[in-house]
TIVO-2410 file (N, C-alpha, C; in nm, 3 decimals):
# residues 129
REC num residu      c1      c2      c3 atome chaine
REC   1      X  -6.063  -7.185   7.608     N      A
REC   1      X  -5.939  -7.206   7.535    CA      A
REC   1      X  -5.832  -7.257   7.632     C      A
REC   2      X  -5.753  -7.349   7.587     N      A
REC   2      X  -5.646  -7.406   7.668    CA      A
REC   2      X  -5.521  -7.319   7.654     C      A
REC   3      X  -5.460  -7.287   7.768     N      A
REC   3      X  -5.341  -7.203   7.769    CA      A
REC   3      X  -5.226  -7.277   7.835     C      A
REC   4      X  -5.105  -7.242   7.793     N      A
REC   4      X  -4.984  -7.289   7.860    CA      A
REC   4      X  -4.931  -7.166   7.933     C      A
REC   5      X  -4.930  -7.172   8.066     N      A
REC   5      X  -4.891  -7.054   8.142    CA      A
REC   5      X  -4.816  -7.090   8.269     C      A
REC   6      X  -4.772  -6.987   8.341     N      A
REC   6      X  -4.694  -7.006   8.464    CA      A
REC   6      X  -4.787  -7.014   8.584     C      A
REC   7      X  -4.750  -7.100   8.678     N      A
REC   7      X  -4.822  -7.114   8.804    CA      A
REC   7      X  -4.720  -7.090   8.913     C      A
REC   8      X  -4.742  -6.991   8.998     N      A
REC   8      X  -4.642  -6.952   9.098    CA      A
REC   8      X  -4.639  -7.052   9.212     C      A
REC   9      X  -4.516  -7.089   9.250     N      A
REC   9      X  -4.492  -7.170   9.369    CA      A
REC   9      X  -4.375  -7.107   9.442     C      A
REC  10      X  -4.344  -7.156   9.557     N      A
REC  10      X  -4.230  -7.101   9.630    CA      A
REC  10      X  -4.275  -7.016   9.747     C      A
REC  11      X  -4.180  -6.979   9.828     N      A
REC  11      X  -4.207  -6.901   9.947    CA      A
REC  11      X  -4.230  -6.754   9.915     C      A
REC  12      X  -4.272  -6.682  10.016     N      A
REC  12      X  -4.290  -6.538  10.002    CA      A
REC  12      X  -4.158  -6.474   9.961     C      A
REC  13      X  -4.161  -6.393   9.858     N      A
REC  13      X  -4.046  -6.322   9.804    CA      A
REC  13      X  -3.939  -6.415   9.745     C      A
REC  14      X  -3.973  -6.541   9.721     N      A
REC  14      X  -3.882  -6.638   9.659    CA      A
REC  14      X  -3.959  -6.714   9.551     C      A
REC  15      X  -3.999  -6.647   9.445     N      A
REC  15      X  -4.085  -6.714   9.348    CA      A
REC  15      X  -4.011  -6.813   9.260     C      A
REC  16      X  -4.079  -6.919   9.228     N      A
REC  16      X  -4.041  -7.008   9.120    CA      A
REC  16      X  -4.174  -7.050   9.059     C      A
REC  17      X  -4.170  -7.103   8.940     N      A
REC  17      X  -4.294  -7.126   8.867    CA      A
REC  17      X  -4.297  -7.264   8.806     C      A
REC  18      X  -4.416  -7.318   8.790     N      A
REC  18      X  -4.438  -7.438   8.712    CA      A
REC  18      X  -4.503  -7.394   8.582     C      A
REC  19      X  -4.467  -7.459   8.474     N      A
REC  19      X  -4.533  -7.433   8.346    CA      A
REC  19      X  -4.645  -7.536   8.337     C      A
REC  20      X  -4.768  -7.488   8.330     N      A
REC  20      X  -4.884  -7.578   8.332    CA      A
REC  20      X  -4.973  -7.554   8.212     C      A
REC  21      X  -5.051  -7.655   8.179     N      A
REC  21      X  -5.154  -7.646   8.077    CA      A
REC  21      X  -5.286  -7.636   8.153     C      A
REC  22      X  -5.364  -7.532   8.125     N      A
REC  22      X  -5.487  -7.509   8.198    CA      A
REC  22      X  -5.589  -7.437   8.112     C      A
REC  23      X  -5.712  -7.435   8.156     N      A
REC  23      X  -5.816  -7.357   8.091    CA      A
REC  23      X  -5.792  -7.211   8.127     C      A
REC  24      X  -5.808  -7.122   8.032     N      A
REC  24      X  -5.776  -6.981   8.058    CA      A
REC  24      X  -5.868  -6.917   8.161     C      A
REC  25      X  -5.983  -6.976   8.188     N      A
REC  25      X  -6.075  -6.920   8.285    CA      A
REC  25      X  -6.037  -6.951   8.429     C      A
REC  26      X  -5.947  -7.047   8.451     N      A
REC  26      X  -5.903  -7.082   8.585    CA      A
REC  26      X  -5.811  -6.974   8.642     C      A
REC  27      X  -5.811  -6.953   8.775     N      A
REC  27      X  -5.719  -6.856   8.834    CA      A
REC  27      X  -5.574  -6.902   8.821     C      A
REC  28      X  -5.481  -6.810   8.845     N      A
REC  28      X  -5.338  -6.837   8.825    CA      A
REC  28      X  -5.293  -6.963   8.897     C      A
REC  29      X  -5.330  -6.979   9.023     N      A
REC  29      X  -5.288  -7.096   9.099    CA      A
REC  29      X  -5.401  -7.196   9.116     C      A
REC  30      X  -5.499  -7.192   9.025     N      A
REC  30      X  -5.611  -7.283   9.032    CA      A
REC  30      X  -5.579  -7.419   8.971     C      A
REC  31      X  -5.683  -7.492   8.937     N      A
REC  31      X  -5.663  -7.626   8.883    CA      A
REC  31      X  -5.596  -7.620   8.746     C      A
REC  32      X  -5.533  -7.730   8.710     N      A
REC  32      X  -5.462  -7.736   8.583    CA      A
REC  32      X  -5.478  -7.875   8.525     C      A
REC  33      X  -5.447  -7.890   8.398     N      A
REC  33      X  -5.459  -8.018   8.330    CA      A
REC  33      X  -5.330  -8.099   8.348     C      A
REC  34      X  -5.216  -8.034   8.326     N      A
REC  34      X  -5.089  -8.106   8.328    CA      A
REC  34      X  -4.974  -8.010   8.356     C      A
REC  35      X  -4.873  -8.059   8.429     N      A
REC  35      X  -4.749  -7.983   8.450    CA      A
REC  35      X  -4.653  -8.024   8.339     C      A
REC  36      X  -4.603  -7.925   8.264     N      A
REC  36      X  -4.515  -7.956   8.151    CA      A
REC  36      X  -4.376  -7.894   8.164     C      A
REC  37      X  -4.343  -7.838   8.279     N      A
REC  37      X  -4.210  -7.782   8.296    CA      A
REC  37      X  -4.202  -7.697   8.422     C      A
REC  38      X  -4.087  -7.632   8.438     N      A
REC  38      X  -4.067  -7.543   8.551    CA      A
REC  38      X  -3.974  -7.429   8.510     C      A
REC  39      X  -3.980  -7.321   8.587     N      A
REC  39      X  -3.900  -7.202   8.559    CA      A
REC  39      X  -3.862  -7.139   8.692     C      A
REC  40      X  -3.731  -7.118   8.711     N      A
REC  40      X  -3.682  -7.054   8.832    CA      A
REC  40      X  -3.598  -6.933   8.792     C      A
REC  41      X  -3.653  -6.811   8.807     N      A
REC  41      X  -3.579  -6.691   8.768    CA      A
REC  41      X  -3.470  -6.651   8.867     C      A
REC  42      X  -3.460  -6.717   8.981     N      A
REC  42      X  -3.366  -6.676   9.086    CA      A
REC  42      X  -3.228  -6.738   9.072     C      A
REC  43      X  -3.209  -6.834   8.982     N      A
REC  43      X  -3.077  -6.894   8.966    CA      A
REC  43      X  -2.997  -6.818   8.862     C      A
REC  44      X  -2.868  -6.845   8.857     N      A
REC  44      X  -2.780  -6.781   8.758    CA      A
REC  44      X  -2.733  -6.885   8.659     C      A
REC  45      X  -2.766  -6.882   8.534     N      A
REC  45      X  -2.879  -6.815   8.470    CA      A
REC  45      X  -3.009  -6.882   8.510     C      A
REC  46      X  -3.121  -6.825   8.473     N      A
REC  46      X  -3.249  -6.880   8.515    CA      A
REC  46      X  -3.265  -7.024   8.466     C      A
REC  47      X  -3.328  -7.105   8.549     N      A
REC  47      X  -3.349  -7.247   8.519    CA      A
REC  47      X  -3.480  -7.262   8.444     C      A
REC  48      X  -3.473  -7.318   8.324     N      A
REC  48      X  -3.593  -7.338   8.243    CA      A
REC  48      X  -3.595  -7.484   8.200     C      A
REC  49      X  -3.685  -7.562   8.258     N      A
REC  49      X  -3.697  -7.705   8.226    CA      A
REC  49      X  -3.832  -7.725   8.159     C      A
REC  50      X  -3.831  -7.779   8.037     N      A
REC  50      X  -3.956  -7.806   7.966    CA      A
REC  50      X  -3.959  -7.951   7.920     C      A
REC  51      X  -4.076  -8.011   7.928     N      A
REC  51      X  -4.097  -8.145   7.874    CA      A
REC  51      X  -4.135  -8.127   7.727     C      A
REC  52      X  -4.035  -8.138   7.643     N      A
REC  52      X  -4.048  -8.105   7.501    CA      A
REC  52      X  -4.163  -8.180   7.433     C      A
REC  53      X  -4.173  -8.310   7.457     N      A
REC  53      X  -4.275  -8.390   7.389    CA      A
REC  53      X  -4.415  -8.344   7.425     C      A
REC  54      X  -4.439  -8.316   7.553     N      A
REC  54      X  -4.573  -8.275   7.596    CA      A
REC  54      X  -4.605  -8.133   7.547     C      A
REC  55      X  -4.507  -8.044   7.549     N      A
REC  55      X  -4.529  -7.908   7.498    CA      A
REC  55      X  -4.565  -7.914   7.350     C      A
REC  56      X  -4.490  -7.992   7.272     N      A
REC  56      X  -4.519  -8.003   7.129    CA      A
REC  56      X  -4.659  -8.062   7.106     C      A
REC  57      X  -4.697  -8.159   7.188     N      A
REC  57      X  -4.831  -8.216   7.175    CA      A
REC  57      X  -4.938  -8.110   7.200     C      A
REC  58      X  -4.925  -8.036   7.311     N      A
REC  58      X  -5.027  -7.937   7.344    CA      A
REC  58      X  -5.032  -7.823   7.242     C      A
REC  59      X  -4.917  -7.783   7.190     N      A
REC  59      X  -4.918  -7.680   7.086    CA      A
REC  59      X  -4.986  -7.733   6.960     C      A
REC  60      X  -4.964  -7.861   6.928     N      A
REC  60      X  -5.023  -7.918   6.807    CA      A
REC  60      X  -5.174  -7.932   6.815     C      A
REC  61      X  -5.229  -7.945   6.936     N      A
REC  61      X  -5.374  -7.956   6.948    CA      A
REC  61      X  -5.440  -7.820   6.975     C      A
REC  62      X  -5.362  -7.713   6.972     N      A
REC  62      X  -5.421  -7.579   6.976    CA      A
REC  62      X  -5.402  -7.499   7.103     C      A
REC  63      X  -5.326  -7.546   7.198     N      A
REC  63      X  -5.301  -7.468   7.320    CA      A
REC  63      X  -5.218  -7.345   7.286     C      A
REC  64      X  -5.249  -7.233   7.349     N      A
REC  64      X  -5.180  -7.108   7.324    CA      A
REC  64      X  -5.092  -7.072   7.444     C      A
REC  65      X  -4.962  -7.046   7.423     N      A
REC  65      X  -4.877  -7.004   7.536    CA      A
REC  65      X  -4.897  -6.856   7.567     C      A
REC  66      X  -4.881  -6.821   7.695     N      A
REC  66      X  -4.884  -6.680   7.732    CA      A
REC  66      X  -4.753  -6.616   7.687     C      A
REC  67      X  -4.744  -6.484   7.699     N      A
REC  67      X  -4.622  -6.414   7.656    CA      A
REC  67      X  -4.500  -6.461   7.732     C      A
REC  68      X  -4.513  -6.480   7.863     N      A
REC  68      X  -4.399  -6.523   7.945    CA      A
REC  68      X  -4.354  -6.663   7.905     C      A
REC  69      X  -4.448  -6.752   7.888     N      A
REC  69      X  -4.414  -6.890   7.849    CA      A
REC  69      X  -4.360  -6.893   7.707     C      A
REC  70      X  -4.412  -6.809   7.621     N      A
REC  70      X  -4.361  -6.802   7.484    CA      A
REC  70      X  -4.213  -6.764   7.483     C      A
REC  71      X  -4.174  -6.672   7.569     N      A
REC  71      X  -4.033  -6.635   7.580    CA      A
REC  71      X  -3.947  -6.751   7.628     C      A
REC  72      X  -3.997  -6.825   7.726     N      A
REC  72      X  -3.925  -6.942   7.777    CA      A
REC  72      X  -3.911  -7.046   7.667     C      A
REC  73      X  -4.018  -7.072   7.594     N      A
REC  73      X  -4.015  -7.172   7.487    CA      A
REC  73      X  -3.924  -7.128   7.372     C      A
REC  74      X  -3.919  -6.999   7.347     N      A
REC  74      X  -3.831  -6.949   7.242    CA      A
REC  74      X  -3.684  -6.970   7.281     C      A
REC  75      X  -3.650  -6.939   7.408     N      A
REC  75      X  -3.513  -6.958   7.455    CA      A
REC  75      X  -3.475  -7.106   7.456     C      A
REC  76      X  -3.571  -7.193   7.484     N      A
REC  76      X  -3.543  -7.337   7.486    CA      A
REC  76      X  -3.539  -7.397   7.346     C      A
REC  77      X  -3.585  -7.323   7.245     N      A
REC  77      X  -3.585  -7.373   7.108    CA      A
REC  77      X  -3.709  -7.452   7.072     C      A
REC  78      X  -3.806  -7.458   7.161     N      A
REC  78      X  -3.926  -7.538   7.139    CA      A
REC  78      X  -4.012  -7.480   7.028     C      A
REC  79      X  -4.023  -7.349   7.019     N      A
REC  79      X  -4.107  -7.289   6.915    CA      A
REC  79      X  -4.049  -7.314   6.776     C      A
REC  80      X  -3.917  -7.315   6.763     N      A
REC  80      X  -3.856  -7.349   6.635    CA      A
REC  80      X  -3.885  -7.494   6.599     C      A
REC  81      X  -3.876  -7.583   6.697     N      A
REC  81      X  -3.906  -7.724   6.670    CA      A
REC  81      X  -4.054  -7.742   6.635     C      A
REC  82      X  -4.141  -7.663   6.698     N      A
REC  82      X  -4.284  -7.673   6.666    CA      A
REC  82      X  -4.310  -7.630   6.521     C      A
REC  83      X  -4.241  -7.526   6.476     N      A
REC  83      X  -4.255  -7.484   6.335    CA      A
REC  83      X  -4.209  -7.595   6.242     C      A
REC  84      X  -4.102  -7.665   6.279     N      A
REC  84      X  -4.055  -7.777   6.197    CA      A
REC  84      X  -4.152  -7.894   6.202     C      A
REC  85      X  -4.218  -7.914   6.318     N      A
REC  85      X  -4.320  -8.020   6.330    CA      A
REC  85      X  -4.437  -7.991   6.236     C      A
REC  86      X  -4.477  -7.867   6.232     N      A
REC  86      X  -4.587  -7.828   6.142    CA      A
REC  86      X  -4.548  -7.840   5.995     C      A
REC  87      X  -4.418  -7.829   5.967     N      A
REC  87      X  -4.370  -7.843   5.830    CA      A
REC  87      X  -4.359  -7.990   5.788     C      A
REC  88      X  -4.373  -8.083   5.884     N      A
REC  88      X  -4.376  -8.223   5.847    CA      A
REC  88      X  -4.269  -8.312   5.907     C      A
REC  89      X  -4.182  -8.259   5.991     N      A
REC  89      X  -4.080  -8.343   6.053    CA      A
REC  89      X  -4.142  -8.433   6.159     C      A
REC  90      X  -4.080  -8.546   6.185     N      A
REC  90      X  -4.130  -8.642   6.284    CA      A
REC  90      X  -4.105  -8.590   6.425     C      A
REC  91      X  -4.202  -8.613   6.513     N      A
REC  91      X  -4.190  -8.564   6.650    CA      A
REC  91      X  -4.079  -8.636   6.725     C      A
REC  92      X  -4.054  -8.765   6.692     N      A
REC  92      X  -3.949  -8.840   6.760    CA      A
REC  92      X  -3.811  -8.778   6.734     C      A
REC  93      X  -3.790  -8.732   6.611     N      A
REC  93      X  -3.663  -8.668   6.575    CA      A
REC  93      X  -3.645  -8.538   6.654     C      A
REC  94      X  -3.751  -8.461   6.664     N      A
REC  94      X  -3.744  -8.332   6.734    CA      A
REC  94      X  -3.721  -8.351   6.884     C      A
REC  95      X  -3.786  -8.451   6.943     N      A
REC  95      X  -3.770  -8.477   7.087    CA      A
REC  95      X  -3.628  -8.526   7.115     C      A
REC  96      X  -3.573  -8.611   7.027     N      A
REC  96      X  -3.435  -8.658   7.044    CA      A
REC  96      X  -3.337  -8.542   7.034     C      A
REC  97      X  -3.363  -8.450   6.942     N      A
REC  97      X  -3.278  -8.332   6.927    CA      A
REC  97      X  -3.283  -8.245   7.052     C      A
REC  98      X  -3.402  -8.229   7.109     N      A
REC  98      X  -3.416  -8.149   7.231    CA      A
REC  98      X  -3.343  -8.214   7.347     C      A
REC  99      X  -3.352  -8.346   7.359     N      A
REC  99      X  -3.283  -8.417   7.467    CA      A
REC  99      X  -3.132  -8.403   7.453     C      A
REC 100      X  -3.082  -8.407   7.330     N      A
REC 100      X  -2.938  -8.388   7.307    CA      A
REC 100      X  -2.895  -8.247   7.344     C      A
REC 101      X  -2.979  -8.149   7.315     N      A
REC 101      X  -2.947  -8.010   7.349    CA      A
REC 101      X  -2.942  -7.990   7.500     C      A
REC 102      X  -3.032  -8.053   7.572     N      A
REC 102      X  -3.033  -8.042   7.718    CA      A
REC 102      X  -2.909  -8.110   7.776     C      A
REC 103      X  -2.872  -8.224   7.722     N      A
REC 103      X  -2.754  -8.296   7.771    CA      A
REC 103      X  -2.625  -8.218   7.744     C      A
REC 104      X  -2.621  -8.144   7.632     N      A
REC 104      X  -2.500  -8.069   7.596    CA      A
REC 104      X  -2.487  -7.937   7.671     C      A
REC 105      X  -2.595  -7.887   7.728     N      A
REC 105      X  -2.592  -7.759   7.798    CA      A
REC 105      X  -2.511  -7.771   7.926     C      A
REC 106      X  -2.443  -7.662   7.963     N      A
REC 106      X  -2.365  -7.665   8.086    CA      A
REC 106      X  -2.459  -7.657   8.206     C      A
REC 107      X  -2.421  -7.720   8.317     N      A
REC 107      X  -2.509  -7.723   8.434    CA      A
REC 107      X  -2.529  -7.583   8.493     C      A
REC 108      X  -2.646  -7.564   8.552     N      A
REC 108      X  -2.682  -7.436   8.611    CA      A
REC 108      X  -2.658  -7.443   8.761     C      A
REC 109      X  -2.594  -7.341   8.814     N      A
REC 109      X  -2.566  -7.335   8.956    CA      A
REC 109      X  -2.696  -7.316   9.034     C      A
REC 110      X  -2.714  -7.391   9.143     N      A
REC 110      X  -2.835  -7.373   9.222    CA      A
REC 110      X  -2.833  -7.247   9.307     C      A
REC 111      X  -2.723  -7.172   9.306     N      A
REC 111      X  -2.716  -7.049   9.385    CA      A
REC 111      X  -2.810  -6.946   9.325     C      A
REC 112      X  -2.871  -6.870   9.409     N      A
REC 112      X  -2.966  -6.770   9.364    CA      A
REC 112      X  -2.904  -6.632   9.360     C      A
REC 113      X  -2.969  -6.543   9.287     N      A
REC 113      X  -2.920  -6.406   9.277    CA      A
REC 113      X  -2.941  -6.328   9.405     C      A
REC 114      X  -3.047  -6.361   9.475     N      A
REC 114      X  -3.088  -6.282   9.590    CA      A
REC 114      X  -3.085  -6.367   9.716     C      A
REC 115      X  -3.048  -6.310   9.828     N      A
REC 115      X  -3.052  -6.387   9.952    CA      A
REC 115      X  -3.197  -6.413   9.992     C      A
REC 116      X  -3.220  -6.523  10.062     N      A
REC 116      X  -3.356  -6.553  10.106    CA      A
REC 116      X  -3.393  -6.459  10.220     C      A
REC 117      X  -3.522  -6.433  10.238     N      A
REC 117      X  -3.562  -6.340  10.343    CA      A
REC 117      X  -3.526  -6.390  10.483     C      A
REC 118      X  -3.507  -6.520  10.502     N      A
REC 118      X  -3.479  -6.574  10.634    CA      A
REC 118      X  -3.332  -6.584  10.667     C      A
REC 119      X  -3.243  -6.516  10.597     N      A
REC 119      X  -3.100  -6.530  10.623    CA      A
REC 119      X  -3.044  -6.425  10.717     C      A
REC 120      X  -3.128  -6.360  10.794     N      A
REC 120      X  -3.079  -6.264  10.891    CA      A
REC 120      X  -3.115  -6.121  10.857     C      A
REC 121      X  -3.156  -6.094  10.736     N      A
REC 121      X  -3.197  -5.958  10.700    CA      A
REC 121      X  -3.334  -5.932  10.761     C      A
REC 122      X  -3.348  -5.822  10.827     N      A
REC 122      X  -3.476  -5.787  10.886    CA      A
REC 122      X  -3.514  -5.879  11.001     C      A
REC 123      X  -3.413  -5.936  11.065     N      A
REC 123      X  -3.438  -6.032  11.171    CA      A
REC 123      X  -3.503  -5.962  11.290     C      A
REC 124      X  -3.603  -6.026  11.345     N      A
REC 124      X  -3.673  -5.969  11.459    CA      A
REC 124      X  -3.588  -5.982  11.584     C      A
REC 125      X  -3.568  -5.870  11.651     N      A
REC 125      X  -3.498  -5.872  11.779    CA      A
REC 125      X  -3.588  -5.806  11.883     C      A
REC 126      X  -3.622  -5.878  11.988     N      A
REC 126      X  -3.709  -5.818  12.090    CA      A
REC 126      X  -3.637  -5.705  12.165     C      A
REC 127      X  -3.715  -5.615  12.222     N      A
REC 127      X  -3.657  -5.503  12.296    CA      A
REC 127      X  -3.580  -5.554  12.419     C      A
REC 128      X  -3.477  -5.487  12.450     N      A
REC 128      X  -3.399  -5.521  12.568    CA      A
REC 128      X  -3.283  -5.614  12.536     C      A
REC 129      X  -3.264  -5.654  12.413     N      A
REC 129      X  -3.153  -5.742  12.379    CA      A
REC 129      X  -3.047  -5.667  12.306     C      A
***
């Protein structure tokens, strides 16, 4: 079965994720079919970027989102648009609506909630200094 799920990227203790389409038997960071978005929980508010057209395509051919991705898609409005696609609306209309919603949203600050591990916390100091 094809799943839409998160693939972890980023440094140690600084996670960010790609939203990928993959076979459910593959490991979390294993091979994937396509990258369809990204998610960064460390920004204020969290950054959720989805390629609406590709997500709608994969949902229409039977791909199942995981619980985490389902929450991201719900917040982005993609699941509502998918329900309208199944009801008969044109995909071009839905994708244009999604692009307008992204353009109207206020920009997200790249500042993170947490300091990076390399900013001096827990810094190694040799003996005698």
